[in-house]
C-alpha positions in Angstrom: 55.2 -119.8 12.9 58.6 -119.0 12.0 60.4 -115.9 13.2 60.2 -114.4 9.2 56.6 -114.9 9.5 56.0 -113.2 12.7 58.5 -110.6 11.6 56.4 -110.0 8.8 53.0 -109.9 10.2 54.6 -107.1 12.4 55.5 -105.2 9.6 52.5 -105.8 8.0 50.4 -104.7 10.8 52.5 -101.7 11.8 52.5 -100.7 7.7 48.9 -101.0 7.8 48.7 -98.8 10.9 50.5 -96.1 8.9 48.6 -96.2 6.6 45.7 -96.0 8.4 47.1 -92.8 10.1 48.7 -91.1 7.1 45.0 -92.0 5.7 43.7 -90.1 8.6 46.0 -87.0 8.8 45.3 -86.9 4.7 41.4 -86.8 5.2 42.3 -84.3 8.1 44.5 -82.0 6.0 41.8 -82.1 3.1 39.1 -81.3 5.3 41.0 -78.4 6.8 42.0 -77.4 3.6 38.6 -77.3 2.5 37.6 -75.3 5.4 39.9 -72.9 4.9 39.4 -72.5 1.3 35.6 -72.3 2.2 35.8 -69.7 4.8 38.8 -67.7 2.6 36.0 -68.0 -0.1 33.5 -66.7 2.0 35.2 -63.9 3.6 36.3 -62.6 0.0 32.5 -62.9 -1.0 31.7 -61.0 1.9 34.7 -58.2 1.4 33.2 -58.0 -2.0 29.6 -57.8 -0.8 30.7 -54.9 1.4 33.0 -53.4 -1.3 29.7 -53.5 -3.8 27.3 -52.2 -0.9 30.2 -49.3 -0.1 30.7 -48.7 -3.5 26.4 -48.4 -4.2 26.5 -46.3 -0.8 29.0 -43.9 -2.6 27.1 -43.7 -6.0 24.2 -42.7 -3.8 25.6 -40.2 -1.7 27.6 -38.6 -4.8 24.3 -38.9 -6.8 22.4 -36.8 -3.7 25.2 -34.3 -4.0 24.9 -33.7 -7.7 20.8 -33.5 -6.8 21.9 -31.2 -4.2 24.5 -29.3 -6.4 21.9 -28.9 -9.4 19.0 -27.7 -7.1 21.4 -25.3 -5.2 22.3 -23.8 -8.5 18.9 -23.5 -9.8 17.7 -22.4 -6.4 20.7 -19.6 -7.2 19.9 -18.5 -10.3 16.2 -18.4 -9.4 17.3 -15.8 -6.7 20.0 -14.1 -9.2 17.1 -14.1 -11.8 14.5 -12.5 -9.6 16.8 -10.0 -7.8 18.0 -8.5 -11.4 14.6 -7.9 -12.0 13.5 -6.5 -8.8 17.2 -4.4 -9.3 15.8 -3.4 -12.4 12.6 -2.8 -11.8 14.2 -0.3 -8.7 16.3 1.1 -11.6 13.7 2.4 -13.9 11.7 4.0 -11.1 15.1 5.8 -9.6 15.7 6.7 -13.2 12.1 7.3 -13.9 11.8 9.7 -11.0 15.4 11.0 -11.7 14.3 11.7 -15.6 10.8 13.3 -14.0 12.7 15.5 -12.0 15.2 16.8 -14.5 12.6 16.9 -17.7 10.5 18.9 -14.8 13.6 21.1 -14.0 14.4 21.8 -17.7 11.3 22.3 -19.0 10.6 25.1 -16.3 14.4 26.7 -17.5 13.2 26.7 -20.8 10.2 28.2 -19.8 11.7 30.7 -17.4 14.4 31.6 -20.6 11.1 31.8 -22.9 9.4 33.9 -20.7 12.8 36.2 -20.2 13.3 36.5 -23.8 9.3 37.2 -24.5 9.8 39.5 -21.8 12.6 41.6 -22.9 11.6 41.5 -26.9 8.6 43.2 -25.3 10.3 46.0 -23.0 12.2 46.6 -26.3 9.5 47.0 -28.5 7.9 49.4 -25.7 10.6 51.4 -25.3 11.0 52.0 -29.2 7.3 52.6 -29.3 8.3 55.6 -26.9 10.6 57.3 -29.5 8.1 58.3 -32.3 5.1 60.3 -32.2 3.9 60.9 -36.0 0.8 58.7 -37.0 2.8 57.0 -40.1 6.0 56.7 -38.0 4.1 55.1 -34.8 1.6 52.7 -37.6 4.6 51.5 -39.0 6.6 50.7 -36.0 3.9 48.9 -34.5 3.7 46.5 -37.1 7.3 45.8 -37.2 7.0 45.7 -33.3 3.9 43.2 -33.7 5.9 41.0 -36.0 7.9 39.9 -33.9 5.4 38.4 -32.1 2.8 37.2 -34.6 3.4 35.6 -38.1 1.1 38.0 -40.5 0.0 41.8 -39.1 -2.0 44.5 -40.4 -3.3 47.7 -39.8 -6.8 49.0 -40.8 -7.9 52.7 -40.7 -11.8 53.0 -39.3 -13.7 55.4 -42.0 -17.1 55.4 -40.3 -18.9 52.1 -41.5 -15.9 51.3 -43.6 -12.1 50.1 -43.3 -9.4 50.9 -45.8 -6.0 49.0 -45.4 -3.0 50.9 -44.6 -0.6 48.2 -44.6 -0.2 44.1 -44.8 2.7 42.1 -43.4 2.4 38.6 -44.4 -0.9 38.5 -47.1 0.5 38.0 -50.2 -0.8 40.3 -53.3 -2.4 42.2 -50.7 0.9 43.8 -49.4 2.1 45.6 -52.6 -1.0 47.7 -52.7 -2.6 48.0 -48.9 -4.7 51.3 -49.4 -6.6 50.0 -52.1 -8.1 47.9 -49.7 -11.7 48.7 -48.6 -14.4 46.3 -46.4 -17.7 47.2 -44.6 -17.2 47.1 -41.0 -20.2 45.0 -40.7 -19.2 41.4 -41.1 -14.7 41.8 -40.6 -14.7 39.3 -37.4 -12.6 40.0 -34.6 -12.4 43.5 -36.3 -15.9 44.2 -36.2 -15.7 43.4 -32.6 -13.0 45.1 -31.7 -14.5 48.3 -32.8 -17.9 47.9 -31.3 -16.2 46.8 -28.0 -13.5 49.1 -27.9 -11.5 45.6 -26.5 -9.5 43.0 -27.9 -11.1 40.8 -29.9 -9.9 37.0 -30.2 -10.8 33.9 -32.4 -10.5 31.9 -29.2 -12.2 33.9 -26.8 -14.9 33.2 -24.8 -16.7 33.7 -27.9 -15.5 32.2 -30.8 -15.6 35.0 -33.4 -14.1 34.5 -36.9 -11.1 36.0 -38.5 -12.2 38.2 -41.2 -12.3 36.9 -44.8 -9.4 38.9 -46.4 -7.6 37.0 -44.0 -8.0 33.4 -45.6 -6.8 31.7 -41.9 -7.7 28.3 -41.7 -9.6 26.7 -39.2 -7.7 26.6 -35.8 -5.2 29.5 -36.4 -5.9 32.1 -33.6 -6.2 35.6 -34.7 -6.9 38.9 -32.7 -8.1 42.1 -33.4 -6.8 45.1 -31.2 -8.3 49.2 -31.6 -6.5 51.9 -31.7 -8.4 53.9 -29.5 -7.6 57.8 -29.1 -10.0 59.8 -26.1 -12.3 56.6 -26.6 -12.6 56.5 -30.0 -11.3 53.7 -32.3 -9.5 55.5 -34.8 -7.9 52.2 -36.6 -7.4 48.1 -35.7 -4.0 46.2 -35.2 -5.2 42.6 -37.1 -2.7 39.9 -36.3 -3.0 36.2 -36.7 -0.9 33.1 -36.7 -0.6 32.7 -40.2 -1.9 30.1 -42.6 0.9 27.5 -42.2 2.5 26.6 -38.8 5.9 28.4 -37.8 8.9 26.9 -36.0 8.3 25.1 -32.6 10.3 28.0 -30.8 8.3 30.8 -32.9 6.3 33.2 -30.7 3.0 32.8 -32.6 3.1 29.5 -32.3 2.7 29.9 -28.4 0.0 30.9 -25.9 1.5 34.7 -25.1 1.6 36.0 -28.2 -2.2 37.9 -27.9 -1.2 39.6 -24.9 1.8 41.1 -26.3 0.2 42.3 -29.6 -2.8 43.9 -27.1 0.2 45.4 -24.8 2.0 46.9 -27.7 -1.2 48.2 -29.9 -2.6 50.3 -26.4 1.6 51.8 -25.4 1.2 52.9 -29.2 -2.5 54.3 -28.3 -1.4 56.0 -25.7 1.6 57.4 -26.9 -0.3 58.9 -30.1 -3.0 60.3 -27.7 -0.3 61.8 -25.6 1.5 63.3 -28.4 -1.8 65.1 -29.6 -1.3 64.0 -33.1 -4.7 62.2 -33.5 -7.3 64.9 -30.9 -8.6 65.9 -34.3 -9.5 62.7 -35.2 -10.9 61.8 -32.1 -13.2 65.1 -31.8 -14.6 64.4 -35.5 -18.2 64.4 -34.9 -19.4 63.1 -38.0 -19.0 59.1 -38.9 -18.5 59.1 -42.5 -16.7 62.6 -42.6 -13.0 61.9 -43.8 -10.1 61.2 -41.6 -8.3 63.6 -39.6 -5.4 65.2 -41.6 -3.0 63.4 -40.1 -4.6 60.0 -41.0 -5.3 60.6 -44.5 -1.8 61.8 -45.2 -0.4 58.8 -43.0 -2.9 56.5 -45.6 -0.7 58.1 -48.6 
Protein backbone atom coordinates (compact mmCIF):
# COMPACT_ATOMS: atom_id res chain seq x y z
CA UNK A 1 0.00 0.00 0.00
CA UNK A 2 1.40 3.29 -0.95
CA UNK A 3 1.92 6.17 1.32
CA UNK A 4 -0.93 8.13 -0.26
CA UNK A 5 -3.29 5.32 0.21
CA UNK A 6 -2.23 4.93 3.77
CA UNK A 7 -2.56 8.64 4.34
CA UNK A 8 -6.01 8.73 2.73
CA UNK A 9 -7.14 5.80 4.73
CA UNK A 10 -5.87 7.37 7.89
CA UNK A 11 -7.58 10.66 7.08
CA UNK A 12 -10.79 8.87 6.29
CA UNK A 13 -10.58 7.03 9.54
CA UNK A 14 -9.85 10.26 11.40
CA UNK A 15 -12.71 12.07 9.62
CA UNK A 16 -15.01 9.24 10.42
CA UNK A 17 -14.01 9.45 14.05
CA UNK A 18 -14.53 13.20 14.06
CA UNK A 19 -17.92 12.82 12.44
CA UNK A 20 -18.90 10.24 15.01
CA UNK A 21 -17.74 12.48 17.82
CA UNK A 22 -19.52 15.46 16.34
CA UNK A 23 -22.64 13.38 15.80
CA UNK A 24 -22.54 12.25 19.42
CA UNK A 25 -21.94 15.80 20.62
CA UNK A 26 -24.81 17.07 18.53
CA UNK A 27 -27.09 14.37 19.84
CA UNK A 28 -25.98 15.08 23.36
CA UNK A 29 -26.51 18.81 22.84
CA UNK A 30 -29.95 18.18 21.36
CA UNK A 31 -30.88 15.92 24.21
CA UNK A 32 -29.64 18.46 26.74
CA UNK A 33 -31.49 21.23 24.93
CA UNK A 34 -34.65 19.14 24.78
CA UNK A 35 -34.32 18.34 28.46
CA UNK A 36 -33.70 22.00 29.23
CA UNK A 37 -36.76 22.99 27.19
CA UNK A 38 -38.85 20.35 28.91
CA UNK A 39 -37.65 21.50 32.28
CA UNK A 40 -38.35 25.10 31.39
CA UNK A 41 -41.81 24.20 30.05
CA UNK A 42 -42.56 22.25 33.18
CA UNK A 43 -41.33 25.13 35.29
CA UNK A 44 -43.50 27.56 33.32
CA UNK A 45 -46.49 25.25 33.62
CA UNK A 46 -45.90 24.83 37.34
CA UNK A 47 -45.54 28.59 37.73
CA UNK A 48 -48.72 29.15 35.72
CA UNK A 49 -50.50 26.55 37.82
CA UNK A 50 -49.30 28.21 41.02
CA UNK A 51 -50.34 31.58 39.69
CA UNK A 52 -53.77 30.26 38.76
CA UNK A 53 -54.08 28.60 42.15
CA UNK A 54 -53.05 31.81 43.86
CA UNK A 55 -55.54 33.76 41.79
CA UNK A 56 -58.27 31.29 42.70
CA UNK A 57 -57.32 31.54 46.34
CA UNK A 58 -57.36 35.33 46.09
CA UNK A 59 -60.80 35.27 44.47
CA UNK A 60 -62.04 32.96 47.16
CA UNK A 61 -60.63 35.18 49.88
CA UNK A 62 -62.09 38.26 48.20
CA UNK A 63 -65.48 36.58 47.90
CA UNK A 64 -65.37 35.66 51.58
CA UNK A 65 -64.37 39.19 52.47
CA UNK A 66 -67.15 40.66 50.34
CA UNK A 67 -69.66 38.25 51.84
CA UNK A 68 -68.39 39.04 55.31
CA UNK A 69 -68.59 42.76 54.63
CA UNK A 70 -72.15 42.37 53.33
CA UNK A 71 -73.10 40.28 56.35
CA UNK A 72 -71.47 42.82 58.61
CA UNK A 73 -73.32 45.70 56.94
CA UNK A 74 -76.57 43.77 57.08
CA UNK A 75 -76.03 42.97 60.74
CA UNK A 76 -75.11 46.59 61.46
CA UNK A 77 -78.23 47.88 59.66
CA UNK A 78 -80.42 45.36 61.46
CA UNK A 79 -78.94 46.36 64.80
CA UNK A 80 -79.40 50.03 63.91
CA UNK A 81 -83.04 49.47 62.94
CA UNK A 82 -83.72 47.54 66.12
CA UNK A 83 -81.99 50.19 68.18
CA UNK A 84 -83.86 52.95 66.37
CA UNK A 85 -87.21 51.23 66.96
CA UNK A 86 -86.34 50.61 70.59
CA UNK A 87 -85.22 54.21 70.99
CA UNK A 88 -88.36 55.48 69.31
CA UNK A 89 -90.50 53.30 71.59
CA UNK A 90 -88.62 54.63 74.60
CA UNK A 91 -89.07 58.13 73.23
CA UNK A 92 -92.80 57.58 72.82
CA UNK A 93 -93.07 56.26 76.36
CA UNK A 94 -91.01 59.12 77.77
CA UNK A 95 -92.94 61.66 75.71
CA UNK A 96 -96.27 60.12 76.69
CA UNK A 97 -95.35 60.21 80.36
CA UNK A 98 -94.07 63.76 80.06
CA UNK A 99 -97.19 64.81 78.15
CA UNK A 100 -99.43 63.12 80.71
CA UNK A 101 -97.70 64.95 83.54
CA UNK A 102 -97.88 68.28 81.73
CA UNK A 103 -101.49 67.62 80.73
CA UNK A 104 -102.47 66.88 84.32
CA UNK A 105 -100.64 69.96 85.53
CA UNK A 106 -102.30 72.10 82.86
CA UNK A 107 -105.73 70.63 83.65
CA UNK A 108 -105.18 71.17 87.35
CA UNK A 109 -104.04 74.74 86.76
CA UNK A 110 -107.01 75.38 84.46
CA UNK A 111 -109.43 73.86 86.97
CA UNK A 112 -107.87 75.88 89.78
CA UNK A 113 -108.11 79.09 87.74
CA UNK A 114 -111.73 78.34 86.83
CA UNK A 115 -112.57 77.54 90.44
CA UNK A 116 -110.90 80.75 91.60
CA UNK A 117 -112.83 82.75 89.01
CA UNK A 118 -116.10 81.12 90.08
CA UNK A 119 -115.36 81.75 93.74
CA UNK A 120 -114.47 85.39 93.14
CA UNK A 121 -117.58 85.91 91.00
CA UNK A 122 -119.78 84.25 93.61
CA UNK A 123 -118.22 86.27 96.43
CA UNK A 124 -118.79 89.49 94.50
CA UNK A 125 -122.44 88.56 93.92
CA UNK A 126 -122.95 87.77 97.60
CA UNK A 127 -121.48 91.14 98.57
CA UNK A 128 -123.83 92.88 96.12
CA UNK A 129 -126.83 91.09 97.63
CA UNK A 130 -125.80 92.42 101.03
CA UNK A 131 -126.33 95.98 99.82
CA UNK A 132 -130.11 95.86 99.13
CA UNK A 133 -133.08 95.25 101.34
CA UNK A 134 -136.32 95.86 99.43
CA UNK A 135 -138.08 92.99 97.71
CA UNK A 136 -138.03 94.34 94.13
CA UNK A 137 -134.38 95.33 94.34
CA UNK A 138 -133.40 92.02 95.91
CA UNK A 139 -135.24 89.88 93.34
CA UNK A 140 -133.91 91.92 90.42
CA UNK A 141 -130.36 91.76 91.75
CA UNK A 142 -130.71 88.07 92.51
CA UNK A 143 -131.67 87.42 88.88
CA UNK A 144 -128.73 89.49 87.66
CA UNK A 145 -126.32 87.47 89.81
CA UNK A 146 -127.92 84.17 88.82
CA UNK A 147 -127.57 84.99 85.12
CA UNK A 148 -123.78 85.01 85.61
CA UNK A 149 -124.05 81.30 86.42
CA UNK A 150 -126.98 79.99 84.35
CA UNK A 151 -128.25 80.40 80.79
CA UNK A 152 -131.83 81.31 81.75
CA UNK A 153 -133.53 82.28 85.00
CA UNK A 154 -136.91 83.33 86.38
CA UNK A 155 -138.49 84.28 89.70
CA UNK A 156 -141.99 82.91 90.36
CA UNK A 157 -144.13 84.21 93.22
CA UNK A 158 -146.08 81.60 95.19
CA UNK A 159 -149.73 82.60 95.53
CA UNK A 160 -151.18 79.69 97.44
CA UNK A 161 -151.62 76.89 94.90
CA UNK A 162 -150.72 79.11 91.98
CA UNK A 163 -147.52 80.57 90.58
CA UNK A 164 -147.30 84.10 89.23
CA UNK A 165 -144.43 85.36 87.14
CA UNK A 166 -142.16 88.06 88.52
CA UNK A 167 -139.46 88.25 85.90
CA UNK A 168 -138.10 85.97 83.15
CA UNK A 169 -134.69 86.26 81.51
CA UNK A 170 -133.92 84.27 78.36
CA UNK A 171 -137.45 82.88 77.78
CA UNK A 172 -138.35 84.69 74.58
CA UNK A 173 -141.75 86.42 74.44
CA UNK A 174 -142.53 85.52 78.03
CA UNK A 175 -139.76 87.91 79.09
CA UNK A 176 -141.82 90.89 77.85
CA UNK A 177 -144.88 90.43 80.12
CA UNK A 178 -143.72 88.27 83.04
CA UNK A 179 -146.49 89.16 85.50
CA UNK A 180 -149.15 87.86 83.14
CA UNK A 181 -147.80 84.35 83.58
CA UNK A 182 -149.96 82.05 85.74
CA UNK A 183 -149.53 78.35 86.39
CA UNK A 184 -150.67 75.89 89.01
CA UNK A 185 -148.03 74.75 91.45
CA UNK A 186 -149.13 71.17 90.86
CA UNK A 187 -147.24 69.77 87.87
CA UNK A 188 -144.57 72.50 87.85
CA UNK A 189 -141.72 70.00 88.10
CA UNK A 190 -138.67 71.22 90.00
CA UNK A 191 -140.56 74.38 91.01
CA UNK A 192 -143.30 72.31 92.65
CA UNK A 193 -140.72 70.10 94.38
CA UNK A 194 -138.82 73.13 95.68
CA UNK A 195 -142.06 74.49 97.20
CA UNK A 196 -143.07 71.11 98.64
CA UNK A 197 -139.70 70.25 100.17
CA UNK A 198 -138.49 73.73 100.99
CA UNK A 199 -135.10 72.84 99.49
CA UNK A 200 -133.36 72.88 96.13
CA UNK A 201 -134.79 70.53 93.48
CA UNK A 202 -132.90 69.44 90.36
CA UNK A 203 -133.69 67.62 87.16
CA UNK A 204 -130.43 65.68 87.70
CA UNK A 205 -130.75 64.90 91.39
CA UNK A 206 -131.03 61.45 93.02
CA UNK A 207 -134.68 61.48 91.89
CA UNK A 208 -135.15 62.81 88.38
CA UNK A 209 -137.74 65.60 88.34
CA UNK A 210 -138.77 67.32 85.09
CA UNK A 211 -138.41 70.99 84.33
CA UNK A 212 -141.64 73.04 84.31
CA UNK A 213 -143.57 73.03 81.06
CA UNK A 214 -143.09 76.74 80.40
CA UNK A 215 -139.30 76.20 80.15
CA UNK A 216 -139.62 73.84 77.15
CA UNK A 217 -136.22 72.44 78.19
CA UNK A 218 -134.79 69.67 75.96
CA UNK A 219 -133.96 66.32 77.52
CA UNK A 220 -130.51 66.16 79.02
CA UNK A 221 -130.32 69.87 79.86
CA UNK A 222 -130.17 70.60 83.59
CA UNK A 223 -132.55 72.81 85.58
CA UNK A 224 -132.92 73.72 89.27
CA UNK A 225 -135.60 75.24 91.43
CA UNK A 226 -134.49 76.97 94.65
CA UNK A 227 -137.08 78.19 97.14
CA UNK A 228 -136.94 81.67 98.62
CA UNK A 229 -137.83 80.87 102.20
CA UNK A 230 -138.79 83.46 104.82
CA UNK A 231 -139.23 82.17 108.38
CA UNK A 232 -139.92 78.66 107.14
CA UNK A 233 -142.38 79.60 104.41
CA UNK A 234 -141.71 79.45 100.66
CA UNK A 235 -142.81 82.79 99.22
CA UNK A 236 -141.12 82.51 95.82
CA UNK A 237 -138.97 80.18 93.73
CA UNK A 238 -135.86 80.95 91.71
CA UNK A 239 -135.84 78.77 88.57
CA UNK A 240 -132.67 78.45 86.43
CA UNK A 241 -131.52 76.11 83.69
CA UNK A 242 -128.86 75.48 81.02
CA UNK A 243 -131.04 76.77 78.21
CA UNK A 244 -132.30 75.00 75.14
CA UNK A 245 -129.00 75.33 73.27
CA UNK A 246 -125.46 74.43 74.30
CA UNK A 247 -123.45 77.42 75.48
CA UNK A 248 -119.76 78.02 74.93
CA UNK A 249 -117.52 75.50 76.68
CA UNK A 250 -116.25 78.12 79.16
CA UNK A 251 -119.75 79.29 80.11
CA UNK A 252 -120.50 78.49 83.78
CA UNK A 253 -123.82 76.89 82.82
CA UNK A 254 -121.94 74.14 80.94
CA UNK A 255 -120.01 73.15 84.07
CA UNK A 256 -121.13 71.04 87.00
CA UNK A 257 -120.96 73.61 89.81
CA UNK A 258 -123.47 76.21 88.66
CA UNK A 259 -126.50 74.69 90.49
CA UNK A 260 -124.60 74.99 93.77
CA UNK A 261 -123.78 78.64 93.03
CA UNK A 262 -127.47 79.33 92.29
CA UNK A 263 -128.50 77.70 95.57
CA UNK A 264 -125.95 79.75 97.54
CA UNK A 265 -127.10 83.00 95.96
CA UNK A 266 -130.79 82.29 96.47
CA UNK A 267 -130.41 81.16 100.06
CA UNK A 268 -128.31 84.23 100.84
CA UNK A 269 -130.94 86.48 99.25
CA UNK A 270 -133.57 84.77 101.42
CA UNK A 271 -131.51 85.41 104.54
CA UNK A 272 -130.98 89.04 103.58
CA UNK A 273 -134.72 89.56 103.06
CA UNK A 274 -135.54 87.77 106.26
CA UNK A 275 -133.02 89.84 108.19
CA UNK A 276 -134.39 93.08 106.73
CA UNK A 277 -137.89 92.25 107.90
CA UNK A 278 -139.32 93.19 104.52
CA UNK A 279 -141.34 89.97 104.24
CA UNK A 280 -142.24 89.29 107.85
CA UNK A 281 -145.87 89.99 107.08
CA UNK A 282 -145.79 87.60 104.12
CA UNK A 283 -144.30 84.85 106.26
CA UNK A 284 -146.99 85.35 108.92
CA UNK A 285 -150.01 85.36 106.54
CA UNK A 286 -152.34 82.46 107.57
CA UNK A 287 -154.47 81.93 104.49
CA UNK A 288 -152.84 80.02 101.55
CA UNK A 289 -155.16 81.72 99.02
CA UNK A 290 -154.92 85.22 100.46
CA UNK A 291 -153.44 88.06 98.50
CA UNK A 292 -149.62 88.35 98.85
CA UNK A 293 -148.24 90.96 101.24
CA UNK A 294 -148.07 94.54 100.03
CA UNK A 295 -144.29 94.39 99.55
CA UNK A 296 -144.54 91.32 97.32
CA UNK A 297 -147.60 92.56 95.45
CA UNK A 298 -146.00 95.90 94.85
CA UNK A 299 -142.86 94.19 93.64
CA UNK A 300 -144.83 92.06 91.19
CA UNK A 301 -146.22 95.19 89.63
